[in-house]
C-alpha positions in Angstrom: -38.5 -67.0 -11.5 -37.3 -65.2 -8.3 -34.6 -67.8 -7.8 -33.5 -67.6 -11.5 -33.2 -63.8 -11.2 -31.1 -64.2 -8.0 -28.7 -66.7 -9.7 -28.5 -64.6 -12.9 -27.6 -61.4 -11.0 -24.4 -63.0 -9.7 -23.3 -64.7 -13.0 -19.9 -64.2 -14.5 -21.1 -65.9 -17.7 -24.7 -66.1 -18.9 -25.6 -68.3 -21.9 -29.0 -68.3 -23.7 -29.3 -71.5 -25.7 -32.0 -72.0 -28.3 -34.2 -69.0 -27.5 -35.6 -66.3 -29.7 -35.5 -63.9 -26.7 -39.2 -63.4 -27.3 -40.8 -65.6 -24.7 -41.2 -63.9 -21.3 -40.5 -64.0 -18.5 -37.5 -66.2 -19.2 -36.2 -64.1 -22.1 -35.9 -61.1 -19.7 -33.4 -62.9 -17.5 -30.5 -61.7 -19.6 -31.3 -58.2 -18.4 -30.4 -59.2 -14.8 -26.9 -60.4 -15.7 -24.3 -58.1 -14.2 -22.7 -55.5 -16.5 -19.4 -57.3 -16.3 -20.8 -60.7 -17.2 -19.9 -62.3 -20.5 -23.2 -62.8 -22.4 -23.6 -65.5 -25.1 -26.5 -66.6 -27.3 -26.5 -69.9 -29.1 -29.2 -70.3 -31.8 -29.0 -71.2 -35.5 -31.6 -68.6 -36.4 -31.3 -64.8 -36.6 -32.3 -63.4 -33.2 -33.0 -59.8 -32.5 -31.2 -58.8 -29.3 -33.2 -56.0 -27.7 -30.6 -55.0 -25.2 -27.8 -52.4 -25.1 -25.3 -55.1 -24.1 -22.7 -56.9 -26.0 -23.9 -60.5 -26.6 -21.6 -62.9 -28.4 -23.7 -64.9 -30.9 -22.9 -68.4 -32.0 -25.2 -69.1 -34.9 -25.3 -72.9 -34.6 -27.7 -75.6 -33.2 -27.3 -76.2 -29.5 -25.3 -79.4 -29.9 -22.6 -77.7 -31.9 -22.9 -74.3 -30.3 -22.3 -75.5 -26.8 -19.1 -77.2 -27.9 -18.0 -73.9 -29.6 -18.9 -71.9 -26.4 -16.9 -74.3 -24.3 -13.9 -73.9 -26.6 -14.1 -70.2 -26.5 -14.4 -70.0 -22.8 -11.4 -72.3 -22.3 -9.4 -69.9 -24.6 -10.3 -67.0 -22.3 -8.9 -68.6 -19.2 
């Protein structure tokens, strides 16, 4: 977990894929992403986001959601 926190704290982009953000400690990693990082959540279900951060939600299964995320990130370049 320490290594995951270290990597997350330097991320420019942080994507959570297929998680309800309810299973800790992994669900808490999003809190370690830098304030300037682009945050994304891919899950077909409604997910409560308990953070005061802007998180872009792609409400699709992972297979389709990752393709959509890739497209959107390429558009931002």
